[in-house]
C-alpha positions in Angstrom: 239.1 -23.6 67.0 237.8 -24.1 63.5 240.4 -21.7 62.2 243.2 -24.0 63.4 241.6 -27.3 62.5 243.9 -28.1 59.6 246.9 -27.0 61.7 245.8 -29.3 64.5 245.3 -32.2 62.1 248.8 -31.8 60.7 250.3 -31.6 64.2 248.5 -34.7 65.5 249.3 -36.7 62.4 253.0 -35.7 62.8 252.8 -36.9 66.4 251.3 -40.3 65.3 254.0 -40.7 62.7 256.8 -39.8 65.2 255.4 -42.3 67.7 255.1 -44.8 64.8 258.8 -44.4 64.0 259.8 -44.6 67.6 257.7 -47.8 68.0 259.1 -49.3 64.9 262.6 -48.8 66.2 261.7 -50.5 69.5 260.0 -53.4 67.7 263.0 -54.0 65.4 265.4 -53.8 68.3 263.3 -56.2 70.4 261.7 -58.7 68.0 263.4 -58.1 64.7 261.4 -58.6 61.6 259.8 -61.9 62.6 256.2 -62.9 63.4 254.5 -60.0 61.7 255.0 -57.7 64.6 256.4 -54.8 62.6 253.7 -55.2 59.9 251.0 -55.3 62.5 252.3 -52.1 64.1 252.5 -50.3 60.8 248.9 -51.3 60.0 247.8 -50.0 63.4 249.6 -46.7 62.8 248.0 -46.5 59.4 244.6 -47.1 61.0 245.3 -44.5 63.6 246.0 -41.9 60.9 242.9 -42.9 59.0 240.7 -42.7 62.1 242.0 -39.3 63.0 241.5 -37.9 59.5 238.0 -39.3 59.3 237.2 -37.9 62.8 238.4 -34.4 61.8 236.4 -34.5 58.5 233.3 -35.6 60.5 233.8 -32.9 63.1 234.2 -30.2 60.4 231.1 -31.4 58.5 229.0 -31.7 61.6 229.9 -28.2 62.8 229.0 -26.8 59.4 225.5 -28.3 59.5 222.7 -26.0 60.4 220.4 -28.3 62.3 221.5 -30.0 65.6 219.7 -33.2 64.9 221.2 -33.7 61.5 224.7 -33.0 62.9 224.2 -35.6 65.6 222.9 -38.1 63.0 225.9 -37.4 60.8 228.4 -37.9 63.6 226.7 -41.1 64.7 226.7 -42.4 61.1 230.4 -41.6 60.7 231.3 -43.2 64.0 229.5 -46.4 62.9 231.3 -46.4 59.6 234.6 -45.9 61.3 233.9 -48.8 63.8 232.7 -51.1 61.0 235.6 -50.4 58.8 238.1 -50.9 61.6 236.4 -54.2 62.5 236.5 -55.5 58.9 240.2 -54.5 58.6 241.0 -56.3 61.9 239.2 -59.4 60.9 240.9 -59.5 57.5 244.3 -58.9 59.2 243.6 -61.8 61.6 242.4 -64.1 58.8 245.5 -63.3 56.7 248.0 -64.4 59.4 250.5 -61.8 58.3 249.9 -59.4 61.2 250.3 -59.7 64.9 247.1 -58.5 66.4 248.6 -57.1 69.6 251.0 -55.1 67.4 248.0 -53.6 65.5 246.5 -52.5 68.8 249.8 -51.0 69.9 249.8 -49.1 66.6 246.3 -47.9 67.2 247.5 -46.4 70.5 249.7 -44.0 68.6 246.5 -42.0 68.0 246.3 -41.2 71.7 250.0 -40.6 72.0 249.9 -38.3 69.0 247.1 -36.2 70.6 249.1 -36.1 73.9 252.3 -34.9 72.2 250.5 -32.3 70.0 251.0 -29.3 72.3 254.7 -29.9 72.3 254.8 -30.1 68.5 252.7 -26.9 68.3 255.2 -25.1 70.5 258.1 -26.3 68.4 256.4 -25.2 65.2 255.7 -21.8 66.7 259.3 -21.5 68.0 260.8 -22.3 64.7 258.4 -20.1 62.8 256.5 -22.8 60.9 253.2 -21.4 62.2 253.0 -17.6 61.9 250.4 -17.3 64.7 249.7 -19.2 67.9 246.4 -20.4 69.2 247.4 -19.9 72.8 
């Protein structure tokens, strides 16, 4: 697993970005550029990418720690930082009035969708020779 961690991160981030592009096309087709929906969606996609990168760094650091208790504390601390940073960003976005809050939440869901589509991206990368080896 650890051998493939950077590969997995790249594949999930690509999935998030692909869902972000697909969602942006749907938003422009449905609502146009009004009411901050597109801006909110892009902010949510950016948050999803940031969350996933932070989670992967936290996981890698926690696995490298020698003591179980310090690894648990590190993971909890990183989780609290992630939640606090997300809350601050959401409050600032709400106060600014430039972003649609539901669109931000929709953008955040691209993290889940990126994880779900990751096996297909991995198979495509292996099929086209982008990854020399397969983790299957």
